[in-house]
Biotite code that builds the C-alpha atoms (Angstrom):
import biotite.structure as struc

atoms = struc.array([
    struc.Atom([104.075, 106.895, 74.688], chain_id="A", res_id=1, res_name="UNK", atom_name="CA", element="C"),
    struc.Atom([103.002, 109.111, 71.801], chain_id="A", res_id=2, res_name="UNK", atom_name="CA", element="C"),
    struc.Atom([101.985, 112.756, 71.948], chain_id="A", res_id=3, res_name="UNK", atom_name="CA", element="C"),
    struc.Atom([98.309, 111.713, 71.457], chain_id="A", res_id=4, res_name="UNK", atom_name="CA", element="C"),
    struc.Atom([98.579, 109.180, 74.378], chain_id="A", res_id=5, res_name="UNK", atom_name="CA", element="C"),
    struc.Atom([99.960, 112.030, 76.632], chain_id="A", res_id=6, res_name="UNK", atom_name="CA", element="C"),
    struc.Atom([97.069, 114.281, 75.562], chain_id="A", res_id=7, res_name="UNK", atom_name="CA", element="C"),
    struc.Atom([94.570, 111.644, 76.813], chain_id="A", res_id=8, res_name="UNK", atom_name="CA", element="C"),
    struc.Atom([96.440, 110.657, 80.010], chain_id="A", res_id=9, res_name="UNK", atom_name="CA", element="C"),
    struc.Atom([95.231, 111.975, 83.384], chain_id="A", res_id=10, res_name="UNK", atom_name="CA", element="C"),
    struc.Atom([97.005, 115.042, 84.780], chain_id="A", res_id=11, res_name="UNK", atom_name="CA", element="C"),
    struc.Atom([99.509, 114.790, 87.627], chain_id="A", res_id=12, res_name="UNK", atom_name="CA", element="C"),
    struc.Atom([98.256, 116.430, 90.802], chain_id="A", res_id=13, res_name="UNK", atom_name="CA", element="C"),
    struc.Atom([98.726, 116.858, 94.518], chain_id="A", res_id=14, res_name="UNK", atom_name="CA", element="C"),
    struc.Atom([95.848, 115.805, 96.816], chain_id="A", res_id=15, res_name="UNK", atom_name="CA", element="C"),
    struc.Atom([95.324, 116.618, 100.513], chain_id="A", res_id=16, res_name="UNK", atom_name="CA", element="C"),
    struc.Atom([94.989, 113.572, 102.864], chain_id="A", res_id=17, res_name="UNK", atom_name="CA", element="C"),
    struc.Atom([92.761, 115.375, 105.415], chain_id="A", res_id=18, res_name="UNK", atom_name="CA", element="C"),
    struc.Atom([89.556, 113.459, 106.221], chain_id="A", res_id=19, res_name="UNK", atom_name="CA", element="C"),
    struc.Atom([85.999, 114.659, 106.586], chain_id="A", res_id=20, res_name="UNK", atom_name="CA", element="C"),
    struc.Atom([83.780, 114.474, 109.634], chain_id="A", res_id=21, res_name="UNK", atom_name="CA", element="C"),
    struc.Atom([82.955, 110.822, 108.744], chain_id="A", res_id=22, res_name="UNK", atom_name="CA", element="C"),
    struc.Atom([86.694, 109.901, 108.962], chain_id="A", res_id=23, res_name="UNK", atom_name="CA", element="C"),
    struc.Atom([87.060, 109.301, 105.229], chain_id="A", res_id=24, res_name="UNK", atom_name="CA", element="C"),
    struc.Atom([88.186, 111.071, 102.113], chain_id="A", res_id=25, res_name="UNK", atom_name="CA", element="C"),
    struc.Atom([88.422, 109.951, 98.528], chain_id="A", res_id=26, res_name="UNK", atom_name="CA", element="C"),
    struc.Atom([91.906, 110.622, 97.200], chain_id="A", res_id=27, res_name="UNK", atom_name="CA", element="C"),
    struc.Atom([91.638, 109.317, 93.626], chain_id="A", res_id=28, res_name="UNK", atom_name="CA", element="C"),
    struc.Atom([88.241, 108.693, 92.076], chain_id="A", res_id=29, res_name="UNK", atom_name="CA", element="C"),
    struc.Atom([89.090, 106.682, 88.973], chain_id="A", res_id=30, res_name="UNK", atom_name="CA", element="C"),
    struc.Atom([88.567, 107.883, 85.415], chain_id="A", res_id=31, res_name="UNK", atom_name="CA", element="C"),
    struc.Atom([89.036, 110.544, 84.158], chain_id="A", res_id=32, res_name="UNK", atom_name="CA", element="C"),
    struc.Atom([91.129, 111.558, 87.166], chain_id="A", res_id=33, res_name="UNK", atom_name="CA", element="C"),
    struc.Atom([93.189, 108.316, 86.792], chain_id="A", res_id=34, res_name="UNK", atom_name="CA", element="C"),
    struc.Atom([93.510, 105.507, 84.247], chain_id="A", res_id=35, res_name="UNK", atom_name="CA", element="C"),
    struc.Atom([91.548, 103.191, 86.596], chain_id="A", res_id=36, res_name="UNK", atom_name="CA", element="C"),
    struc.Atom([93.071, 103.461, 90.106], chain_id="A", res_id=37, res_name="UNK", atom_name="CA", element="C"),
    struc.Atom([90.979, 104.608, 93.012], chain_id="A", res_id=38, res_name="UNK", atom_name="CA", element="C"),
    struc.Atom([92.244, 105.458, 96.475], chain_id="A", res_id=39, res_name="UNK", atom_name="CA", element="C"),
    struc.Atom([91.320, 107.176, 99.711], chain_id="A", res_id=40, res_name="UNK", atom_name="CA", element="C"),
    struc.Atom([92.286, 107.869, 103.271], chain_id="A", res_id=41, res_name="UNK", atom_name="CA", element="C"),
    struc.Atom([90.406, 106.473, 106.291], chain_id="A", res_id=42, res_name="UNK", atom_name="CA", element="C"),
    struc.Atom([90.562, 107.175, 110.034], chain_id="A", res_id=43, res_name="UNK", atom_name="CA", element="C"),
    struc.Atom([88.878, 104.596, 112.253], chain_id="A", res_id=44, res_name="UNK", atom_name="CA", element="C"),
    struc.Atom([88.352, 105.181, 115.951], chain_id="A", res_id=45, res_name="UNK", atom_name="CA", element="C"),
    struc.Atom([89.268, 102.437, 118.455], chain_id="A", res_id=46, res_name="UNK", atom_name="CA", element="C"),
    struc.Atom([86.909, 99.482, 117.973], chain_id="A", res_id=47, res_name="UNK", atom_name="CA", element="C"),
    struc.Atom([85.455, 100.764, 114.641], chain_id="A", res_id=48, res_name="UNK", atom_name="CA", element="C"),
    struc.Atom([85.483, 99.010, 111.346], chain_id="A", res_id=49, res_name="UNK", atom_name="CA", element="C"),
    struc.Atom([85.167, 100.134, 107.753], chain_id="A", res_id=50, res_name="UNK", atom_name="CA", element="C"),
    struc.Atom([82.608, 97.397, 107.078], chain_id="A", res_id=51, res_name="UNK", atom_name="CA", element="C"),
    struc.Atom([82.878, 94.147, 105.150], chain_id="A", res_id=52, res_name="UNK", atom_name="CA", element="C"),
    struc.Atom([83.090, 94.806, 101.396], chain_id="A", res_id=53, res_name="UNK", atom_name="CA", element="C"),
    struc.Atom([84.416, 93.276, 98.252], chain_id="A", res_id=54, res_name="UNK", atom_name="CA", element="C"),
    struc.Atom([86.365, 95.112, 95.583], chain_id="A", res_id=55, res_name="UNK", atom_name="CA", element="C"),
    struc.Atom([85.280, 92.726, 92.785], chain_id="A", res_id=56, res_name="UNK", atom_name="CA", element="C"),
    struc.Atom([87.741, 92.680, 89.869], chain_id="A", res_id=57, res_name="UNK", atom_name="CA", element="C"),
    struc.Atom([90.121, 95.025, 91.602], chain_id="A", res_id=58, res_name="UNK", atom_name="CA", element="C"),
    struc.Atom([93.097, 94.426, 93.931], chain_id="A", res_id=59, res_name="UNK", atom_name="CA", element="C"),
    struc.Atom([93.724, 96.604, 96.976], chain_id="A", res_id=60, res_name="UNK", atom_name="CA", element="C"),
    struc.Atom([96.641, 97.582, 99.180], chain_id="A", res_id=61, res_name="UNK", atom_name="CA", element="C"),
    struc.Atom([96.095, 99.115, 102.583], chain_id="A", res_id=62, res_name="UNK", atom_name="CA", element="C"),
    struc.Atom([98.989, 101.240, 103.847], chain_id="A", res_id=63, res_name="UNK", atom_name="CA", element="C"),
    struc.Atom([98.835, 102.041, 107.589], chain_id="A", res_id=64, res_name="UNK", atom_name="CA", element="C"),
    struc.Atom([100.057, 105.449, 108.561], chain_id="A", res_id=65, res_name="UNK", atom_name="CA", element="C"),
    struc.Atom([99.093, 105.507, 112.269], chain_id="A", res_id=66, res_name="UNK", atom_name="CA", element="C"),
    struc.Atom([97.734, 103.022, 114.825], chain_id="A", res_id=67, res_name="UNK", atom_name="CA", element="C"),
    struc.Atom([97.136, 99.339, 114.676], chain_id="A", res_id=68, res_name="UNK", atom_name="CA", element="C"),
    struc.Atom([94.392, 97.031, 113.532], chain_id="A", res_id=69, res_name="UNK", atom_name="CA", element="C"),
    struc.Atom([93.427, 93.971, 111.509], chain_id="A", res_id=70, res_name="UNK", atom_name="CA", element="C"),
    struc.Atom([92.574, 93.431, 107.894], chain_id="A", res_id=71, res_name="UNK", atom_name="CA", element="C"),
    struc.Atom([90.116, 90.568, 107.946], chain_id="A", res_id=72, res_name="UNK", atom_name="CA", element="C"),
    struc.Atom([90.084, 88.780, 104.574], chain_id="A", res_id=73, res_name="UNK", atom_name="CA", element="C"),
    struc.Atom([87.682, 85.949, 103.998], chain_id="A", res_id=74, res_name="UNK", atom_name="CA", element="C"),
    struc.Atom([89.361, 82.528, 104.139], chain_id="A", res_id=75, res_name="UNK", atom_name="CA", element="C"),
    struc.Atom([92.575, 83.537, 105.952], chain_id="A", res_id=76, res_name="UNK", atom_name="CA", element="C"),
    struc.Atom([93.473, 84.476, 109.575], chain_id="A", res_id=77, res_name="UNK", atom_name="CA", element="C"),
    struc.Atom([93.282, 88.181, 110.395], chain_id="A", res_id=78, res_name="UNK", atom_name="CA", element="C"),
    struc.Atom([96.282, 90.175, 109.190], chain_id="A", res_id=79, res_name="UNK", atom_name="CA", element="C"),
    struc.Atom([97.708, 92.307, 111.969], chain_id="A", res_id=80, res_name="UNK", atom_name="CA", element="C"),
    struc.Atom([98.801, 95.751, 110.716], chain_id="A", res_id=81, res_name="UNK", atom_name="CA", element="C"),
    struc.Atom([100.332, 98.750, 112.302], chain_id="A", res_id=82, res_name="UNK", atom_name="CA", element="C"),
    struc.Atom([101.997, 102.066, 111.318], chain_id="A", res_id=83, res_name="UNK", atom_name="CA", element="C"),
    struc.Atom([104.610, 101.315, 108.706], chain_id="A", res_id=84, res_name="UNK", atom_name="CA", element="C"),
    struc.Atom([103.025, 98.183, 107.324], chain_id="A", res_id=85, res_name="UNK", atom_name="CA", element="C"),
    struc.Atom([100.712, 97.352, 104.451], chain_id="A", res_id=86, res_name="UNK", atom_name="CA", element="C"),
    struc.Atom([98.312, 94.575, 103.659], chain_id="A", res_id=87, res_name="UNK", atom_name="CA", element="C"),
    struc.Atom([97.437, 93.254, 100.192], chain_id="A", res_id=88, res_name="UNK", atom_name="CA", element="C"),
    struc.Atom([93.899, 92.095, 99.360], chain_id="A", res_id=89, res_name="UNK", atom_name="CA", element="C"),
    struc.Atom([93.486, 90.088, 96.137], chain_id="A", res_id=90, res_name="UNK", atom_name="CA", element="C"),
    struc.Atom([90.565, 90.587, 93.773], chain_id="A", res_id=91, res_name="UNK", atom_name="CA", element="C"),
    struc.Atom([87.124, 89.160, 94.632], chain_id="A", res_id=92, res_name="UNK", atom_name="CA", element="C"),
    struc.Atom([87.851, 88.735, 98.307], chain_id="A", res_id=93, res_name="UNK", atom_name="CA", element="C"),
    struc.Atom([85.435, 89.914, 100.994], chain_id="A", res_id=94, res_name="UNK", atom_name="CA", element="C"),
    struc.Atom([87.336, 91.930, 103.611], chain_id="A", res_id=95, res_name="UNK", atom_name="CA", element="C"),
    struc.Atom([87.092, 94.441, 106.435], chain_id="A", res_id=96, res_name="UNK", atom_name="CA", element="C"),
    struc.Atom([89.522, 96.726, 108.274], chain_id="A", res_id=97, res_name="UNK", atom_name="CA", element="C"),
    struc.Atom([89.075, 96.876, 112.111], chain_id="A", res_id=98, res_name="UNK", atom_name="CA", element="C"),
    struc.Atom([90.829, 99.215, 114.557], chain_id="A", res_id=99, res_name="UNK", atom_name="CA", element="C"),
    struc.Atom([92.058, 96.927, 117.356], chain_id="A", res_id=100, res_name="UNK", atom_name="CA", element="C"),
    struc.Atom([94.216, 99.539, 119.040], chain_id="A", res_id=101, res_name="UNK", atom_name="CA", element="C"),
    struc.Atom([93.595, 102.200, 121.648], chain_id="A", res_id=102, res_name="UNK", atom_name="CA", element="C"),
    struc.Atom([94.264, 105.135, 119.254], chain_id="A", res_id=103, res_name="UNK", atom_name="CA", element="C"),
    struc.Atom([92.890, 106.118, 115.844], chain_id="A", res_id=104, res_name="UNK", atom_name="CA", element="C"),
    struc.Atom([93.858, 103.883, 112.908], chain_id="A", res_id=105, res_name="UNK", atom_name="CA", element="C"),
    struc.Atom([94.772, 106.041, 109.882], chain_id="A", res_id=106, res_name="UNK", atom_name="CA", element="C"),
    struc.Atom([95.352, 104.343, 106.508], chain_id="A", res_id=107, res_name="UNK", atom_name="CA", element="C"),
    struc.Atom([95.460, 104.927, 102.791], chain_id="A", res_id=108, res_name="UNK", atom_name="CA", element="C"),
    struc.Atom([93.877, 102.385, 100.469], chain_id="A", res_id=109, res_name="UNK", atom_name="CA", element="C"),
    struc.Atom([94.687, 102.012, 96.763], chain_id="A", res_id=110, res_name="UNK", atom_name="CA", element="C"),
    struc.Atom([92.485, 99.914, 94.562], chain_id="A", res_id=111, res_name="UNK", atom_name="CA", element="C"),
    struc.Atom([93.410, 99.107, 90.993], chain_id="A", res_id=112, res_name="UNK", atom_name="CA", element="C"),
    struc.Atom([91.629, 97.175, 88.255], chain_id="A", res_id=113, res_name="UNK", atom_name="CA", element="C"),
    struc.Atom([93.002, 93.684, 87.395], chain_id="A", res_id=114, res_name="UNK", atom_name="CA", element="C"),
    struc.Atom([94.027, 93.475, 83.745], chain_id="A", res_id=115, res_name="UNK", atom_name="CA", element="C"),
    struc.Atom([91.622, 91.450, 81.619], chain_id="A", res_id=116, res_name="UNK", atom_name="CA", element="C"),
    struc.Atom([94.241, 88.780, 80.834], chain_id="A", res_id=117, res_name="UNK", atom_name="CA", element="C"),
    struc.Atom([94.691, 88.141, 84.624], chain_id="A", res_id=118, res_name="UNK", atom_name="CA", element="C"),
    struc.Atom([90.949, 87.730, 85.380], chain_id="A", res_id=119, res_name="UNK", atom_name="CA", element="C"),
])
């Protein structure tokens, strides 16, 4: 890395993981805060879901901090997750996160762009 690359690179930072009244908080919002990564923290109440969505040309990891649930990815059986586990969602896959437990499900998601050569 050259001095000019460091001058253009995003700054290191510390971010709080508290959520808003809607149970969500963006942690990293992409450029210019990062080189392309986005992330956030979500708290789902029992029986709630984040809603089916597709991250397009991005891949996602869901890291469960508390509770239990399912990551429902199109084309595969539900992935059971709980505190201390993570689920990987490949690019261009429709998916949802559902709290199947009796307590809140708290997780961090990280979404990163897929390099052009891998698309």
